[in-house]
Structure formats: C-alpha cells, structure tokens
C-alpha positions in Angstrom: -11.8 218.8 109.5 -14.3 221.3 110.9 -16.4 221.7 113.9 -20.0 221.6 112.7 -21.5 223.4 115.7 -20.1 225.6 118.4 -21.5 223.5 121.2 -20.2 220.2 119.7 -16.8 218.8 120.4 -17.2 216.1 117.7 -15.3 216.2 114.4 -17.3 216.4 111.2 -15.3 215.6 108.1 -16.0 217.6 105.0 -17.7 215.6 102.3 -15.3 213.9 99.9 -15.6 213.9 96.1 -18.0 211.3 94.8 -15.1 209.3 93.2 -15.1 211.2 89.9 -18.8 210.7 89.2 -19.3 214.4 88.9 -17.8 216.3 85.9 -18.7 219.9 86.5 -16.2 222.6 87.3 -17.5 223.4 90.7 -15.8 221.0 93.1 -12.4 222.6 93.2 -10.4 224.9 91.0 -9.1 222.4 88.4 -10.4 221.5 85.0 -9.3 218.2 83.3 -9.2 218.9 79.6 -9.0 215.3 78.4 -12.0 213.4 77.2 -13.3 210.5 79.3 -15.7 207.7 78.9 -18.4 209.7 80.7 -17.8 212.9 78.7 -20.8 214.1 76.8 -21.6 217.2 74.8 -21.9 220.5 76.7 -19.6 222.4 79.0 -20.7 220.5 82.2 -19.6 217.2 80.9 -16.4 218.5 79.4 -15.2 220.3 82.5 -14.1 218.4 85.5 -12.5 220.4 88.3 -10.3 218.5 90.8 -7.1 219.2 92.6 -4.9 217.0 90.5 -2.1 217.4 88.0 -3.1 217.8 84.4 -1.9 214.6 82.5 -0.5 214.7 79.0 -0.7 217.7 76.7 -4.3 217.8 75.6 -6.0 220.4 73.4 -7.2 223.4 75.4 -10.8 222.4 75.0 -12.9 219.8 73.2 -15.7 221.4 71.4 -17.1 218.4 69.4 -17.4 217.8 65.7 -20.7 219.6 65.4 -19.2 222.9 66.1 -15.9 222.3 64.4 -12.5 223.1 65.8 -11.8 226.6 67.1 -9.9 228.7 64.6 -6.7 230.1 65.8 -5.1 232.8 63.6 -1.5 232.0 62.7 -0.3 235.4 63.7 -1.5 237.8 66.3 0.3 240.8 67.7 -0.9 239.9 71.2 0.7 236.5 70.9 4.1 238.1 71.1 3.1 239.8 74.3 1.7 236.5 75.8 4.8 234.7 74.8 6.9 237.3 76.6 4.8 237.2 79.7 4.7 233.4 79.8 8.5 233.3 79.3 8.9 235.6 82.3 6.7 233.2 84.3 8.9 230.3 83.3 6.8 228.9 80.3 7.9 228.3 76.7 4.9 227.9 74.5 5.3 226.8 70.9 2.0 228.3 69.7 -1.0 230.3 70.9 -2.8 227.0 71.6 0.1 225.7 73.6 0.3 229.0 75.4 -3.4 228.8 76.4 -3.1 225.2 77.6 0.2 225.9 79.5 -1.2 229.0 81.2 -4.2 227.1 82.4 -2.0 224.1 83.5 0.4 226.3 85.3 -2.4 228.1 87.0 -3.7 224.9 88.3 -0.3 223.8 89.4 0.2 227.1 91.2 -3.0 226.5 93.1 -1.8 223.1 94.1 1.5 224.6 95.3 -0.4 227.2 97.3 0.7 230.2 95.2 -2.7 231.6 94.7 -1.7 235.1 93.6 0.5 233.6 90.8 -2.4 231.3 89.9 -4.7 234.3 89.5 -2.2 236.0 87.2 -1.8 232.9 85.0 -5.6 232.3 84.7 -6.2 236.0 83.8 -3.6 235.6 81.1 -5.4 232.5 79.9 -8.7 234.3 80.0 -7.4 237.1 77.8 -6.0 234.6 75.3 -9.4 232.7 75.1 -11.3 236.0 74.7 -9.0 237.1 71.9 -9.3 233.7 70.2 -13.1 233.9 70.6 -12.9 230.5 72.3 -16.2 230.8 74.1 -16.1 227.5 75.9 -12.6 228.3 76.9 -13.7 231.6 78.4 -16.5 229.9 80.4 -14.0 227.3 81.4 -11.5 229.8 82.8 -14.2 231.9 84.5 -15.1 228.7 86.4 -11.5 228.2 87.4 -11.3 231.8 88.6 -14.5 231.4 90.6 -13.2 228.4 92.4 -9.9 230.2 93.0 -11.7 233.2 94.5 -13.7 230.8 96.7 -10.4 229.2 97.8 -9.1 232.6 98.7 -12.3 233.3 100.6 -13.1 236.3 98.3 -16.8 235.5 98.5 -18.0 238.6 96.6 -15.7 238.0 93.7 -16.5 234.3 93.7 -20.3 235.1 93.6 -19.9 237.4 90.7 -17.8 234.9 88.7 -20.1 232.0 89.4 -23.0 234.1 88.2 -21.1 234.9 85.1 -20.5 231.2 84.4 -24.2 230.5 85.0 -25.3 233.3 82.7 -23.0 232.0 79.9 -24.1 228.4 80.3 -27.8 229.4 80.1 -27.2 231.7 77.2 -25.5 228.7 75.4 -28.6 226.6 75.9 -27.9 224.7 79.1 -31.2 223.5 80.6 -32.2 225.5 83.7 -32.2 222.4 86.0 -29.2 220.6 84.5 -26.5 219.2 86.8 -24.2 222.0 85.8 -26.7 224.7 86.8 -27.4 222.8 90.0 -23.7 222.7 90.8 -23.3 226.4 90.4 -26.4 227.1 92.4 -25.0 224.9 95.2 -21.8 226.9 95.2 -23.7 230.1 95.4 -25.9 228.8 98.2 -22.7 227.9 100.1 -21.4 231.4 99.5 -24.6 233.0 100.8 -24.5 230.7 103.9 -20.9 231.8 104.6 -21.7 235.5 104.2 -24.9 235.4 106.4 -27.4 235.8 103.5 -29.4 233.0 105.0 -32.6 233.5 103.1 -30.8 233.3 99.8 -28.9 230.3 101.0 -32.1 228.6 101.9 -33.6 229.3 98.5 -30.5 228.0 96.8 -30.4 224.7 98.7 -34.1 224.2 98.2 -33.7 224.7 94.4 -30.8 222.3 94.2 -32.7 219.6 96.2 -35.9 220.0 94.2 -34.1 219.8 90.9 -32.3 216.6 91.8 -35.4 215.0 93.3 -37.3 215.6 90.1 -34.6 213.8 88.1 -34.4 210.9 90.6 -38.2 210.6 90.7 -38.6 210.2 87.0 -38.9 206.5 87.2 -35.7 205.9 85.2 -32.4 204.7 86.6 -30.4 207.8 87.6 -26.9 208.1 86.2 -24.0 208.4 88.6 -23.5 212.1 87.9 -27.1 212.9 88.9 -27.1 210.6 91.9 -23.7 211.8 93.2 -24.8 215.4 92.9 -28.0 214.7 94.8 -25.8 213.3 97.6 -23.6 216.3 97.6 -26.7 218.6 97.8 -28.1 216.6 100.7 -24.9 216.7 102.6 -24.3 220.4 102.2 -27.9 221.3 103.0 -27.6 219.2 106.1 -24.5 221.1 107.1 -26.4 224.4 106.6 -29.4 223.1 108.7 -27.0 222.0 111.4 -25.5 225.5 111.6 -29.1 226.9 112.0 -29.8 224.5 114.9 -32.4 222.7 112.7 -31.3 219.3 113.9 -34.3 217.3 113.0 -34.2 218.5 109.4 -30.5 217.9 109.3 -30.9 214.3 110.4 -33.4 213.6 107.7 -31.0 215.1 105.1 -28.0 213.2 106.3 -29.9 209.9 106.4 -30.9 210.4 102.8 -27.3 211.4 102.0 -26.1 208.1 103.5 -28.6 206.2 101.4 -27.3 207.8 98.3 -23.7 207.1 99.3 -24.5 203.5 99.9 -26.2 203.3 96.5 -23.1 204.7 94.8 -20.3 203.2 96.9 -21.6 200.4 99.0 -22.1 200.3 102.7 -18.4 200.4 103.5 -17.2 202.8 100.8 -15.1 205.7 102.1 -17.6 208.3 101.0 -20.3 206.3 102.8 -18.2 206.3 106.0 -17.6 210.0 105.9 -21.3 210.9 105.5 -22.2 208.3 108.2 -19.7 210.0 110.5 -21.7 213.3 109.9 -24.9 211.5 110.8 -23.4 210.1 114.0 -22.3 213.6 114.9 -25.8 214.8 114.5 -27.2 211.9 116.6 -24.9 212.7 119.4 -25.9 216.4 119.3 -29.5 215.3 119.6 -28.7 213.3 122.7 -28.9 209.9 121.2 -25.4 208.8 122.3 -26.2 205.1 122.1 -27.1 205.2 118.5 -24.2 207.5 117.7 -21.8 205.1 119.4 -23.2 202.1 117.6 -23.0 204.0 114.3 -19.4 205.2 114.9 -18.3 201.7 116.0 -19.4 200.3 112.6 -17.6 203.2 110.8 -14.4 202.6 112.8 -14.5 198.9 112.1 -14.8 199.5 108.3 -12.2 202.2 108.3 -9.8 200.1 110.2 -10.2 197.3 107.7 -9.6 199.7 104.8 -6.8 201.5 106.6 -8.6 204.7 105.9 -6.8 208.0 106.5 -9.9 209.2 108.3 -9.7 206.5 111.0 -8.1 208.9 113.5 -11.0 211.3 113.2 -13.6 208.6 113.5 -11.8 207.3 116.6 -11.8 210.8 118.2 -15.6 211.0 117.6 -16.2 207.5 119.0 -14.1 208.3 122.1 -16.0 211.5 122.8 -19.4 209.7 122.4 -18.3 206.9 124.7 -17.2 209.6 127.2 -20.7 211.1 127.0 -22.1 207.6 127.8 -20.0 207.5 130.9 -17.5 205.0 129.4 -14.4 207.0 130.2 -11.9 204.2 130.0 -13.1 203.0 126.6 -13.3 206.6 125.4 -9.8 207.2 126.5 -8.6 204.1 124.6 -10.2 205.3 121.4 -8.8 208.8 121.7 -5.3 207.4 122.6 -5.3 205.3 119.5 -6.5 208.3 117.4 -3.6 210.3 118.7 -1.0 207.7 117.8 -2.5 207.2 114.3 -2.7 210.9 113.7 0.9 211.3 114.6 1.9 208.6 112.2 -0.1 210.3 109.4 1.1 213.7 110.2 -2.4 214.9 110.9 -1.7 217.7 113.5 -5.3 218.9 113.7 -6.8 215.4 114.5 -3.9 214.9 116.9 -4.8 218.1 118.7 -8.4 217.0 119.0 -7.3 213.6 120.3 -5.3 215.4 123.0 -8.4 217.4 124.0 -10.3 214.2 124.2 -7.7 212.6 126.5 -7.7 215.6 128.7 -11.5 215.3 129.1 -11.1 211.6 130.0 -8.4 212.5 132.6 -10.8 215.0 134.2 -13.4 212.3 134.6 -11.2 209.6 135.9 -9.1 211.8 138.1 -11.2 214.8 139.0 -9.5 217.8 140.6 -10.0 217.9 144.4 
C-alpha cells in the first residue's frame, strides 16, 4: 500500500492485475510460455508476465506454424560453457533448448524468492543463449524480463533503455504503433518518467496511452477483454499521476472512468472494482467530500467483508479515517480497531501500523490533552 499524497492519511491500494485479461510482458517480470485460449499471433499475445511459477516444461517460445520452429544446432561450443555455468547455478539441462527454458524459469523463480542479483545473472545467460540461437522472439522476450527486473530494482535508467529496446524490436517486427503491446510499454515508460521527475514526458506518455485505447474503444465494436483491461490500467495509473500533481479534478474524472471499466470487466463487487473504487473514495475525501467518500467506502467494506477480501483491513482504515473527518470519532475508532485485528490475523504489518495511527488520532479527539 502507498500513500497517494503527502497531505493525505488515507491508504490507496496499488491497482491489481485485471485477472489475466492482459497478456503483455509489462505487468511484472514473468513470462508464461504456455499457450492459452486467448493467445494469438505476435509477441504481445504470446508473452504474459506475472509473478507466478512456470507450470510444466513448455518449449522456450511459441513462434507459430507460419514461421516454423526455431532451428537449434545440435552442437555448439558455447553450449558446453552454458551447461557448466548452469550446473554451477544448480541446473542440469539436457539440451540447449532445455537450458534456455531452465535459465528463464530459474530467473523468474529467483525474482520470486527476492534474489534479484541471481535473477539478473540467469536472465543474461538466457539472453546470450537466445542471441546465439538467433531466437529473435526469445531475445525480445528476455529483454522484457530484464526491463521488468530493472524496474523492480528501481534501476530506472536501465529499465527505460531496456523497454525502449523492446519497443524498437516490436515495431521493427511489424507490431502496429498503437497495439496493446506498444501501449503497455509506453505506460511503463510514462511511469518511469513520472518516478524520475520527467513530468512533461510522463504527461505525453499517459496521453498517448489514453488516446490509443479510447480510439479502440470508440470504434463501435465490442472491445475485447485485453483492450478494455488495458484501458482501465491506463486510466488508473494516469489518475495516480494526476493526483501526485495536485490535479484532483482531473484525477477524479479518470478514476470514475476506471471504475466504470472495472465494473464492465468484473462486476460491481469484483475485487478489482473494489480496489479502484477505494482509490476514488480517497480522492473524494481529499477534495473535501467526506460524506460521499464515507458512503463509497461503506459499500466497498460491505462487499469486501462478504468476499473475505485480503484488502478489507485497508478499506476499514480508510473508512475509519473518513468517519473521523466527519466528526464520528467512535465509529471511526471501531473501524480502525477492526482493521488492526484483521491486519494482525493476516500478517499485514503495514496496514496494522496505519490502523494504529488511526486509533491514535481517534484517542486524541475523544480524550484531548489538557
């Protein structure tokens, strides 16, 4: 959880994944290499980055029948070197194809385990393998993983360069300039620019992403889940950016639209919908509309309680703080007290700490210092 604004004490949850409706490589450093029912031709639809274990033992990449399978020489001097390095790292590949798959898989697992330096080593080994095998989609695939890894490590300059490399490779391979894949990379780059203070470039990036998705959604045809989900992600991240710039009215418009998209994808009480609605309520409170914020959060809490959502403690903290701003200290204290107990049960130390701060504020109101 993050604080969306220095002057706000409300918790604003980061946006969740759109339940697997997106298949690009730009939502976390993981690529699932198995085919799926939504998989289509092109790198964007083959690659799906998530923090999850790689199931099975799939081929390193699916290239489609039109291009034929990648040719792997039976013998290569470098293969002996790779086998030795991978053996030192605890791997035992049976072939170069196995070695490439294992290196990528182990890189992902190292990321999950928090060993980011080892992940970087494994992914660079995989990159050299793919380059030597002239596996162009594999090279792009791994550059994407490395870009996400750099972003995870907050190496923003490195992440920017790698994402630009991925973008250049995709466009050179014939990817449309406004495809979902290109929009996803552009969204990542906009986030990097925002994080590094390049606000004009960030503004341009978010504007491009929003315009691209609006054109697709305004074409008169029913939008597929990928396009709709990406539009929601763009709206949410742009709203976060606007909030950081104190452009609250614009942020409210963006979040209301993001809620509409989430409802269309997941229903009014879907977990993603609740998370985005929580962000909207945060914004309403910051604009001084505490009544609307409390009503909105009350609905969110009720739905989250019924679903036993892991985000219920954070929603309760926000509700408690808004009730406190309305002068309802007892009710606010009850919400924050419940949030603290639930956070302790879930092992959520950060939310538990925020619940404690909320209770402290309630105590100051009820029992002011003489």
